[in-house]
VOTI-362524 format. One record per residue (C-alpha): x negated, y, z negated; chain; residue in one letter. Coordinates in steps of 0.02 Angstrom, whole numbers, plus 50000, padded with zeros to 5 digits. Each point is the difference from the previous one (the first is absolute). Layout:
% VOTI-362524
px:py:pz:kette:rest
X:Y:Z:A:A
...
This chain:
% VOTI-362524
px:py:pz:kette:rest
50933:50075:48904:A:X
50072:50109:50128:A:X
49871:49985:50121:A:X
49940:50136:50136:A:X
49956:49871:50101:A:X
50077:49994:50164:A:X
50138:49875:50000:A:X
50155:50012:50093:A:X
50141:49908:50032:A:X
49963:49842:49891:A:X
50063:49958:49817:A:X
49955:50115:49886:A:X
49927:49900:49818:A:X
50159:49990:49874:A:X
50042:50137:49883:A:X
49996:49869:49869:A:X
49824:49905:49995:A:X
49912:50006:50169:A:X
49883:49881:50071:A:X
49805:50052:49905:A:X
49924:49995:50160:A:X
50095:50125:50101:A:X
50056:50118:49864:A:X
49794:50037:49922:A:X
49947:50128:50131:A:X
50122:50166:50013:A:X
49958:50080:50170:A:X
49984:49893:50166:A:X
50331:50054:50076:A:X
50865:50346:50315:A:X
50019:50183:50020:A:X
50149:50032:50124:A:X
49935:50014:50169:A:X
49958:50130:50112:A:X
50089:50053:50131:A:X
49888:50040:50174:A:X
50004:50192:50036:A:X
50073:50035:49822:A:X
49828:50023:49909:A:X
49908:50053:50131:A:X
49900:50179:50027:A:X
50008:50131:50109:A:X
49890:49989:50185:A:X
49888:50117:49900:A:X
49958:49869:49883:A:X
49858:49875:50044:A:X
50118:49852:49978:A:X
50117:50078:50140:A:X
50034:49873:50116:A:X
50129:49966:50154:A:X
50077:49826:49962:A:X
50101:49897:50089:A:X
50044:49831:49940:A:X
50088:49908:50136:A:X
50002:49823:49977:A:X
49891:49861:49914:A:X
50034:49876:50129:A:X
49859:49896:50058:A:X
49876:50100:50089:A:X
49997:50110:49823:A:X
50008:50159:50067:A:X
49823:50128:49939:A:X
50058:50090:49857:A:X
49930:50176:49973:A:X
49915:50009:49836:A:X
49998:50186:49878:A:X
49865:50074:50044:A:X
49880:50033:49840:A:X
49861:50130:50002:A:X
49841:49943:50030:A:X
49852:50073:49902:A:X
49843:49967:50083:A:X
49906:50103:49901:A:X
49988:49891:49856:A:X
49839:49885:50023:A:X
49926:49890:49866:A:X
49808:49960:50023:A:X
49981:49819:49932:A:X
49818:49953:50008:A:X
49963:50093:50140:A:X
50186:49944:50100:A:X
50134:50137:50035:A:X
50159:49943:49968:A:X
50156:50120:50030:A:X
50150:50005:49893:A:X
50099:50084:50099:A:X
50159:49961:49895:A:X
49919:50045:49826:A:X
50149:50130:49973:A:X
50099:49845:49987:A:X
49925:49973:49830:A:X
50102:50127:49909:A:X
50173:49909:49972:A:X
50076:50151:49951:A:X
49954:50113:50147:A:X
50131:50062:50072:A:X
49924:49955:50161:A:X
49975:49831:49942:A:X
50187:49974:49928:A:X
50071:50078:50197:A:X
49888:49851:50072:A:X
50095:49867:49875:A:X
50164:50070:50065:A:X
49966:49987:50180:A:X
49913:49826:50001:A:X
50168:49949:49894:A:X
50120:50066:50141:A:X
49907:49903:50133:A:X
49968:49854:49886:A:X
50215:49995:49957:A:X
50024:50038:50194:A:X
49899:49825:50041:A:X
50085:49893:49858:A:X
50186:50089:50055:A:X
49980:49872:50151:A:X
49944:49842:49903:A:X
50148:49917:50032:A:X
49976:49849:49892:A:X
49949:50128:49847:A:X
50166:49999:49916:A:X
50016:49808:50012:A:X
49864:49978:49930:A:X
50050:50129:49852:A:X
50150:49895:49987:A:X
49909:49830:50000:A:X
49865:50038:49883:A:X
50122:50084:49857:A:X
50099:49829:50013:A:X
49854:49899:49963:A:X
49932:50140:49867:A:X
50130:49981:49902:A:X
49962:49837:49891:A:X
49974:50006:49829:A:X
49801:49998:49959:A:X
49929:49961:49829:A:X
49827:50035:49911:A:X
49944:49882:49854:A:X
50040:50030:49849:A:X
49876:50067:49874:A:X
50011:49985:49800:A:X
49942:50141:49883:A:X
50042:50002:49814:A:X
50156:49886:49986:A:X
50089:50074:50158:A:X
49988:49950:50175:A:X
49994:50128:50160:A:X
49996:49954:50195:A:X
50057:50125:50155:A:X
50121:49955:50109:A:X
50092:50078:50144:A:X
50171:49939:50049:A:X
49964:50036:50197:A:X
49999:50155:50077:A:X
49959:50124:49841:A:X
49858:50112:50040:A:X
49904:49936:49847:A:X
49984:49825:49902:A:X
50068:50034:49816:A:X
49921:49966:49845:A:X
50121:49892:49889:A:X
49962:49947:49831:A:X
50098:49849:49875:A:X
49984:49918:49837:A:X
49967:49819:50098:A:X
49996:49920:50180:A:X
50151:49943:49968:A:X
50065:50154:49931:A:X
50126:50138:50072:A:X
49855:50142:50080:A:X
50012:50158:49985:A:X
49954:50149:50117:A:X
49829:50087:49909:A:X
49959:50110:50116:A:X
50093:50032:50185:A:X
49876:50110:50104:A:X
50140:50021:50149:A:X
50081:50108:49859:A:X
49827:50124:50009:A:X
50025:50063:50179:A:X
50174:50021:50134:A:X
49899:49939:50140:A:X
49885:49856:49910:A:X
49821:50123:50033:A:X
49995:49968:49804:A:X
49890:49832:49979:A:X
49940:49903:49857:A:X
49826:49983:50003:A:X
49953:49950:49818:A:X
50098:49873:49879:A:X
49895:49963:49825:A:X
50100:49942:49848:A:X
49921:50007:49840:A:X
49921:49829:49917:A:X
50164:50028:49861:A:X
50124:50004:50150:A:X
50065:50177:49922:A:X
49924:50140:50139:A:X
49998:50001:50174:A:X
49869:50121:50086:A:X
50040:49994:50185:A:X
49939:50116:50128:A:X
50104:50087:50149:A:X
49923:50085:50182:A:X
50109:50082:50099:A:X
50007:50003:50199:A:X
49873:49862:50003:A:X
49851:50093:49929:A:X
49857:49906:49886:A:X
50020:50129:49872:A:X
50100:49930:49852:A:X
50092:50089:49853:A:X
50009:49868:49844:A:X
50154:50014:49882:A:X
50037:49913:49839:A:X
50179:49911:49974:A:X
50044:49894:49841:A:X
50048:49833:50020:A:X
50153:49970:49854:A:X
50111:50161:50055:A:X
49924:50014:50169:A:X
49963:50200:49968:A:X
49890:50108:50069:A:X
49838:50054:49889:A:X
49940:50150:50032:A:X
49792:49962:50073:A:X
49986:50068:50166:A:X
49830:49969:50079:A:X
49941:50074:50152:A:X
49867:49991:50154:A:X
49965:49812:49988:A:X
49936:49903:50149:A:X
49936:49827:50015:A:X
50037:49951:49821:A:X
50081:49862:49909:A:X
50078:50012:49804:A:X
49916:49895:49863:A:X
50089:50014:49851:A:X
49897:49952:49838:A:X
50069:49880:49905:A:X
50088:50104:49843:A:X
50098:50086:50145:A:X
49946:50165:49936:A:X
49929:50055:50183:A:X
49945:49931:50168:A:X
49837:50057:50102:A:X
50022:50063:50175:A:X
49907:50093:50111:A:X
50016:50168:50117:A:X
49906:50126:50067:A:X
49993:50191:49982:A:X
50149:50110:50043:A:X
49956:50073:50167:A:X
49971:50176:50009:A:X
50116:50053:50103:A:X
50130:49888:49928:A:X
50162:50143:49980:A:X
49980:50004:50199:A:X
49974:49821:50048:A:X
50147:49873:50027:A:X
49911:49864:49922:A:X
49974:49871:50139:A:X
49972:50107:50140:A:X
49818:50072:49931:A:X
49837:49927:50080:A:X
49863:50045:49869:A:X
49900:49878:49942:A:X
50027:49900:49848:A:X
49852:50018:49891:A:X
49979:49984:49826:A:X
50094:49867:49932:A:X
50043:49990:49795:A:X
50034:49868:49881:A:X
50147:50071:49878:A:X
50082:49929:49833:A:X
50158:50054:49966:A:X
50105:49973:49833:A:X
50187:49986:50011:A:X
50088:50163:49971:A:X
49876:50122:50025:A:X
49947:50129:50134:A:X
49887:49942:50152:A:X
49879:50150:49940:A:X
49986:49896:49855:A:X
49938:49854:50079:A:X
49838:49923:49980:A:X
49848:50013:50115:A:X
49937:49833:49990:A:X
49866:50012:50146:A:X
49955:50103:50153:A:X
49855:50011:50088:A:X
49957:50159:50084:A:X
49842:49940:50092:A:X
50086:49886:50085:A:X
50153:50098:50037:A:X
50060:49851:50142:A:X
50005:49866:49869:A:X
50169:49917:49934:A:X
50044:49961:49831:A:X
50135:49831:49946:A:X
50006:49965:49798:A:X
50087:49837:49940:A:X
50030:49953:49851:A:X
49951:49804:49956:A:X
50167:49862:49964:A:X
49931:50015:49816:A:X
50000:50189:49979:A:X
49846:50017:49951:A:X
49882:50068:50155:A:X
50026:50132:50133:A:X
49927:49976:50146:A:X
49934:50093:50120:A:X
50003:49970:50208:A:X
49892:50121:50091:A:X
50027:50009:50191:A:X
49909:50112:50111:A:X
50061:49934:50192:A:X
50096:49861:50058:A:X
49880:49858:49997:A:X
50053:49867:49878:A:X
49875:50060:49862:A:X
49991:50091:49861:A:X
49943:50048:49826:A:X
50056:49931:49846:A:X
49992:50080:49808:A:X
50089:49962:49867:A:X
50039:50070:49824:A:X
50040:49896:49834:A:X
50149:50092:49930:A:X
49922:49941:49820:A:X
49872:50120:50014:A:X
50094:50151:49995:A:X
50047:50075:49848:A:X
50167:50030:49962:A:X
50030:49929:50153:A:X
50048:50102:50172:A:X
50116:50127:49888:A:X
49828:50020:49900:A:X
49909:50067:50159:A:X
50121:50131:50026:A:X
49919:50156:50003:A:X
49817:49932:50055:A:X
49911:50073:50130:A:X
49916:49865:50080:A:X
50071:49830:50083:A:X
50047:49831:49951:A:X
49818:49907:49940:A:X
49999:49880:50152:A:X
49875:49867:49996:A:X
49934:49965:50211:A:X
50005:49814:49999:A:X
49977:50024:50214:A:X
49940:50157:50046:A:X
49971:49988:50179:A:X
50107:49965:50165:A:X
49926:49818:50017:A:X
50174:49904:50002:A:X
50161:50003:49956:A:X
50065:49944:49811:A:X
50158:49976:49917:A:X
50047:49957:49851:A:X
50117:49833:49984:A:X
49967:49962:49810:A:X
49926:50024:49854:A:X
49986:49908:49813:A:X
49936:50150:49896:A:X
49828:50057:50087:A:X
49989:49848:50113:A:X
50080:50034:50169:A:X
50028:49909:50176:A:X
49987:50102:50163:A:X
50065:49996:50167:A:X
49848:50045:50123:A:X
49914:49997:50147:A:X
49815:50007:49930:A:X
49899:49894:50115:A:X
50185:49920:50054:A:X
50070:50082:50153:A:X
50159:49877:49970:A:X
49999:50048:49825:A:X
49971:49893:49843:A:X
50047:50009:49805:A:X
49851:50051:49880:A:X
49989:50019:49813:A:X
49909:50118:49869:A:X
49987:50029:49834:A:X
49989:50218:49977:A:X
49885:49960:49844:A:X
49856:49901:50129:A:X
50055:50107:50177:A:X
49833:49914:50087:A:X
50079:49815:49990:A:X
50141:49993:50136:A:X
50065:49795:50027:A:X
50092:49954:50146:A:X
50183:49921:49927:A:X
50063:49972:50188:A:X
49851:50003:50143:A:X
50056:50066:50185:A:X
50071:49877:50115:A:X
49908:49963:50137:A:X
50156:50074:50124:A:X
50153:50030:49918:A:X
50008:50182:49917:A:X
50039:50036:49822:A:X
50125:50134:50022:A:X
50077:50036:49816:A:X
49993:49899:49801:A:X
50127:50016:49856:A:X
49987:49944:49815:A:X
50143:49910:49973:A:X
50066:49851:49866:A:X
49880:50034:49879:A:X
49809:49930:50064:A:X
50085:49971:50195:A:X
49957:50096:50169:A:X
50110:50012:50130:A:X
49888:50028:50130:A:X
50047:50067:50201:A:X
49901:49953:50151:A:X
49994:50049:50174:A:X
49984:49865:50110:A:X
49993:50023:50194:A:X
50135:50145:49956:A:X
50116:49899:49894:A:X
49997:50021:49838:A:X
49968:49834:49868:A:X
50041:50014:49793:A:X
49911:49905:49870:A:X
50014:49973:49811:A:X
49828:50007:49929:A:X
49938:49969:49844:A:X
49925:50188:49934:A:X
49864:49945:49893:A:X
49913:49886:50130:A:X
50085:50029:50170:A:X
50040:49830:50022:A:X
50153:49971:50120:A:X
50125:49928:49911:A:X
50165:50005:50121:A:X
50045:50049:50191:A:X
50154:50099:50004:A:X
50108:49944:50147:A:X
50049:50137:50127:A:X
50036:50031:50185:A:X
49882:50085:50118:A:X
50015:50157:49963:A:X
49955:50159:49878:A:X
50031:50036:49789:A:X
50035:50185:50008:A:X
50031:50008:49808:A:X
49931:49910:49839:A:X
50098:50049:49831:A:X
49921:49912:49824:A:X
49892:50044:49892:A:X
49885:49879:49878:A:X
50131:49989:49877:A:X
50121:49930:50121:A:X
50024:49814:50023:A:X
50155:50057:50134:A:X
49915:50098:50154:A:X
50092:50059:50153:A:X
49920:50023:50176:A:X
50094:50077:50173:A:X
49948:49900:50160:A:X
50051:50057:50155:A:X
49938:49941:50196:A:X
50060:50054:50170:A:X
50164:49882:49976:A:X
50030:50024:49812:A:X
50055:50163:49969:A:X
49968:49983:49809:A:X
50005:49860:49875:A:X
49953:50045:49817:A:X
49938:49844:49915:A:X
50009:49980:49813:A:X
49857:49878:49912:A:X
49997:49897:49852:A:X
49828:49995:49928:A:X
50040:49917:49836:A:X
50035:49822:50084:A:X
49855:49872:50050:A:X
50061:50043:50166:A:X
50030:50168:50071:A:X
50196:49998:50013:A:X
50021:50137:50159:A:X
50197:50044:50033:A:X
50078:50125:50123:A:X
50041:50137:49865:A:X
50088:50104:50160:A:X
49975:50005:50204:A:X
50047:50136:50117:A:X
50125:49960:50119:A:X
50009:50085:50155:A:X
50174:49986:50087:A:X
49993:49926:50185:A:X
49833:49939:49998:A:X
49934:49846:50023:A:X
49835:49940:49986:A:X
50030:49852:50104:A:X
50005:50125:50149:A:X
49818:50045:49989:A:X
49851:49933:50007:A:X
49833:50049:49916:A:X
49825:49947:50080:A:X
49813:50055:49937:A:X
49883:50002:50148:A:X
49824:50030:50011:A:X
49894:50105:50124:A:X
49831:50057:50051:A:X
49970:50172:49986:A:X
49880:50083:50121:A:X
49847:49966:49889:A:X
50051:49804:49971:A:X
50080:50019:49837:A:X
50171:49907:49965:A:X
50155:50115:49973:A:X
50139:49938:49893:A:X
50169:50051:50070:A:X
50175:49962:49951:A:X
50121:49996:50145:A:X
50213:49993:49959:A:X
50116:49951:50128:A:X
50158:49926:50045:A:X
49978:49818:50006:A:X
49976:49913:50178:A:X
49958:50146:50097:A:X
49920:49991:50167:A:X
49824:50080:50013:A:X
50030:50060:50159:A:X
49925:50171:49955:A:X
50168:50082:50000:A:X
50018:50028:49814:A:X
50004:50173:49925:A:X
49870:49997:49865:A:X
49968:50107:49855:A:X
49817:49971:49923:A:X
49955:50092:49854:A:X
49825:50034:49902:A:X
49918:50095:49873:A:X
49822:49934:49972:A:X
49930:50105:49853:A:X
49948:50047:49834:A:X
50010:49794:49955:A:X
50178:49992:50007:A:X
50065:49843:50050:A:X
50170:49971:50120:A:X
50083:49843:49923:A:X
50176:49942:50045:A:X
50155:50106:49953:A:X
50177:50005:50053:A:X
50064:50144:50139:A:X
50180:50045:50024:A:X
49927:50111:50147:A:X
49912:49847:50089:A:X
50145:49883:49958:A:X
50120:50135:50105:A:X
49876:50010:50136:A:X
49970:49802:50029:A:X
50202:49980:49991:A:X
50044:50144:50115:A:X
49861:50031:50121:A:X
49894:49836:49989:A:X
49843:50082:49932:A:X
49856:49881:49936:A:X
49935:50077:49860:A:X
49794:49999:49960:A:X
49895:50059:49848:A:X
49821:49982:50042:A:X
49882:49978:49824:A:X
49844:50115:50093:A:X
49824:50024:49903:A:X
50018:50135:49875:A:X
50127:49923:49913:A:X
49974:49885:49815:A:X
50094:49826:50097:A:X
49800:49922:49969:A:X
49940:50109:49881:A:X
49863:50124:50001:A:X
49892:49956:50147:A:X
50178:50011:50119:A:X
50017:50173:49929:A:X
49821:50057:50015:A:X
50008:49928:50173:A:X
50142:50142:50066:A:X
49920:50135:49900:A:X
49874:50146:50030:A:X
49894:49947:50125:A:X
50096:49836:50051:A:X
50151:50112:50033:A:X
50030:49939:50182:A:X
50018:49823:49964:A:X
50173:50054:49929:A:X
50044:50082:50147:A:X
49932:49856:50117:A:X
50079:49869:49893:A:X
50182:50093:50027:A:X
49956:49996:50181:A:X
49946:49816:50007:A:X
50159:49973:49918:A:X
50103:50097:50130:A:X
49904:49917:50121:A:X
50057:49808:49908:A:X
50192:50023:50022:A:X
49983:50046:50169:A:X
49886:49856:50054:A:X
50110:49889:49890:A:X
50139:50038:50086:A:X
50086:50096:49876:A:X
50030:50174:50091:A:X
49892:50123:50111:A:X
49971:50186:49993:A:X
50142:50058:50034:A:X
50088:49917:49871:A:X
49874:50006:49869:A:X
50015:50127:49867:A:X
49864:50042:49845:A:X
50046:50083:49852:A:X
49880:50031:49844:A:X
50030:50136:49870:A:X
49866:50112:49914:A:X
49849:49905:50004:A:X
50107:49900:50126:A:X
50042:50150:50103:A:X
49819:50024:50027:A:X
49983:49834:50059:A:X
50154:50013:50121:A:X
49935:50190:50059:A:X
49826:49938:50008:A:X
50053:49848:50134:A:X
50100:50093:50104:A:X
49863:50104:50042:A:X
49888:49865:50042:A:X
50115:49889:50081:A:X
50162:50109:50059:A:X
50037:49874:50139:A:X
50024:49835:49853:A:X
50149:50071:49932:A:X
50181:50069:50064:A:X
50052:50084:49820:A:X
49890:50072:49842:A:X
50074:50034:49826:A:X
49883:50108:49899:A:X
50047:50022:49828:A:X
49906:50139:49905:A:X
49849:49970:50073:A:X
49815:50076:49950:A:X
49983:50082:50170:A:X
49840:50122:49961:A:X
49874:49873:49953:A:X
49866:50169:49972:A:X
50130:50089:49885:A:X
50076:49867:49908:A:X
49904:50026:49855:A:X
50041:50178:49974:A:X
50192:50003:49959:A:X
50081:49923:49812:A:X
49927:49815:49974:A:X
49916:49979:50167:A:X
49830:50006:49913:A:X
50055:49829:49941:A:X
49984:49921:50156:A:X
49825:50041:50057:A:X
49950:49835:49892:A:X
50093:49892:50159:A:X
49956:50147:50131:A:X
49860:50086:49988:A:X
49988:50189:49985:A:X
49959:50130:50139:A:X
49888:50095:49901:A:X
49865:49847:50017:A:X
49931:50001:50164:A:X
50016:49803:50021:A:X
50158:49981:49949:A:X
50063:50138:50115:A:X
49919:49899:50163:A:X
50116:49858:49942:A:X
50155:50104:49949:A:X
49985:50120:50159:A:X
50016:49837:50107:A:X
50172:49938:49956:A:X
50073:50169:49928:A:X
50191:50001:50057:A:X
50011:50183:50020:A:X
49811:49999:50100:A:X
50016:49850:50115:A:X
50187:50055:50095:A:X
49945:49987:50193:A:X
50114:50004:50146:A:X
49978:49811:50060:A:X
50040:50026:50165:A:X
49836:50102:50031:A:X
49904:49853:49937:A:X
50045:49842:50089:A:X
50042:49967:50213:A:X
50196:49972:49935:A:X
50070:50180:49983:A:X
50168:49916:49931:A:X
49949:49958:49841:A:X
50055:50121:49847:A:X
50003:50014:49811:A:X
50141:49889:49947:A:X
50168:50070:49945:A:X
49935:50078:49825:A:X
50091:50040:49845:A:X
49902:50080:49860:A:X
50089:49997:49842:A:X
49950:50137:49856:A:X
50077:50092:49839:A:X
50015:50162:49951:A:X
49957:49951:49821:A:X
49867:49874:50020:A:X
49854:50066:49907:A:X
49916:49829:50001:A:X
49954:50005:50180:A:X
50048:50162:50020:A:X
50116:50054:50180:A:X
49865:50108:50076:A:X
49932:49840:50091:A:X
50166:49945:50095:A:X
50028:50169:50041:A:X
49809:50043:50066:A:X
50011:49829:50078:A:X
50155:50046:50065:A:X
49950:50166:50085:A:X
49835:49927:50076:A:X
50092:49842:50074:A:X
50150:50120:50079:A:X
49848:50120:50067:A:X
49899:49860:50093:A:X
50130:49873:50061:A:X
50099:50136:50074:A:X
50002:49953:50176:A:X
50023:49865:50062:A:X
50072:49921:49846:A:X
50157:49945:49990:A:X
50013:49887:49862:A:X
50055:50119:49838:A:X
49871:50046:49872:A:X
50155:50088:49849:A:X
49977:49982:49800:A:X
50137:49967:49896:A:X
49965:50144:49833:A:X
50089:49946:49869:A:X
50063:50130:49867:A:X
50003:49992:49815:A:X
49904:49838:50030:A:X
49812:49927:49957:A:X
49862:49871:50036:A:X
50142:49866:49981:A:X
50016:49966:49811:A:X
50151:50044:49924:A:X
50108:50005:50137:A:X
50192:49987:49994:A:X
50097:49845:50086:A:X
50078:50126:50126:A:X
49832:50063:50063:A:X
49920:49856:50022:A:X
50160:49943:50110:A:X
50007:50154:50103:A:X
49826:49990:50046:A:X
49995:49827:50049:A:X
50136:50031:50103:A:X
49927:50160:50070:A:X
49831:49907:50045:A:X
50058:49842:50041:A:X
50156:50073:50112:A:X
49849:50101:50092:A:X
49927:49833:50021:A:X
50127:49909:50075:A:X
50040:50147:50126:A:X
49816:50026:50050:A:X
49972:49812:50044:A:X
50185:49999:50092:A:X
50061:49851:49867:A:X
50206:49955:49965:A:X
50099:49965:49854:A:X
50022:49807:50047:A:X
50082:49948:49821:A:X
């Protein structure tokens, strides 16, 4: 399901059939440029500033930032510690004062970007390489096949339908026709089991809020069904095609006056509903809620045989959940007969504690197979008969070193399993009943990003990508004695030659001696003389693994500026299972920053780069990572790109879905956890480095904070407060710019149009090139 996890700048799970491992938990995420002075308030405003841009040549002239009002009366008492919050007023995103702050900062940023001479070349080159066909794997419903396709520069991929894999495809739903500027995106696409109806969810301006509508597939006509206030939800049809389950929140009380996506109120009281096709939302069945636990979130799926409803219950973002089930045969008259009832569906509690993750893989009547990390931090498969709920047996035991990421029942009684081995995927076919290994599927070093297939299918599809492979969809025939794997579709990027590049994986020691893996991608035959501009990317949180994936942006940077690109698989992620995750969360969060700093030091000591040519980048939880690292080691980096980061670690839990992240970070309401958080909270640890060392020339690196006005995952107030704080504290003698790129009609990252992605990439990397003094060399 769509998750409130802090994911950013990584591929989102497929809209057809996403990986079980990534889809379980639901919380972990270009407007016209403003001209200088055109939006600035008068001298009477607190944002007036005398601004003379001058040349941005080296040395870079010190910017004069808009003066932001400091309210020193705002002081919070955390367990006897007084914490000032002078920019609390920036938490009101709709106030005239906050809007004036945003406009004034945008004017500064636009003026800086106007001096970044390589920006237009970047935009043209990224656009040219982005202009290639892209596909997702086909999936079958009823007797029809469906797939997503983008011709190259379309804002969003288009959903097609065809009778057979060889027949002429037809457009079923084109999201590009729903808005002129590409700000309406398709967030959910669920086809009924019989292939007759499509339930699709639309989000606007990048918001997590979704509106579900329904379409008849045969004649492509819309039904009247409209379902609002959906968030962190999947759509699961019942096998009869009469309706589907979905999850939502109650409509905000102030909804008439709020632009959906710009509200910051906490998301509480998730509810599970069933919608009957052709009826008004007011008639939907409320199937489950838990007012005594308002932070719980719910997701329902219908088993493939159509006999059971599985209810997953989540609280935080840890890989744990409760699991209940409802036998539809016990409902007299089915779900229709339940209409008018004042009670909930009669769910039976199979797992009623948050002790581990449980995900249904398959069932034969009452005998269920689950993927779980119960006493298995690298995951295993277990089986239980619902009639004997205390008798669990292992089917596929936990591997000693590899992480079992996902499993799919296919071809009757077989399993397609995906392991993560040293941050690279391995595919196997195993026996569903015994777990016995039957076949290893030959794939290159990289990532399986999508799997499409059901238990009844003898033919399945999977999508593969790597640093040097834009995308290959494989068709696998399982009806033969040995699986037959053929290329079904391959993404080709004009002008890209994988032979020009080299990919290496290294392991370096962190501060405490732990060995941390890192991928390094560069042009072939570079000399390790410390001269190369280098981009280091990291995430390190929420059990999320950064596996190899293709990036047009990286290719452009490497070819035209000689960039080396690196991904550090630091602790906090899921690269080596739950133990790796826990080693970088809660009281051990500092390990993430130590790992990332150690990665930077390795790249310098190995001769790839030097501090002035090292740029670090991360988004969401990775934005927190980058901000914490420039606070702790400002001398180590030449530039920093901080995307949609969590900056205020003392108050994040008070906004939208932030309360779900306390399982990862802790909560300032608890004294012990406050002590962890205050030590690294980016907002509270900005200091003047020239006052802490004998080297008075040390500054913060040139920094761009990136956020968006409709980010209702990590609300933009985090970046606003961080920006104001940095500009105030680092005012003099800091010369390296501290600016923000604030996108309009955009959110946390999902659903952005192709054009917005290209514009942002050109802006941020044009900024990096200018700050590092790089010139176009291709």
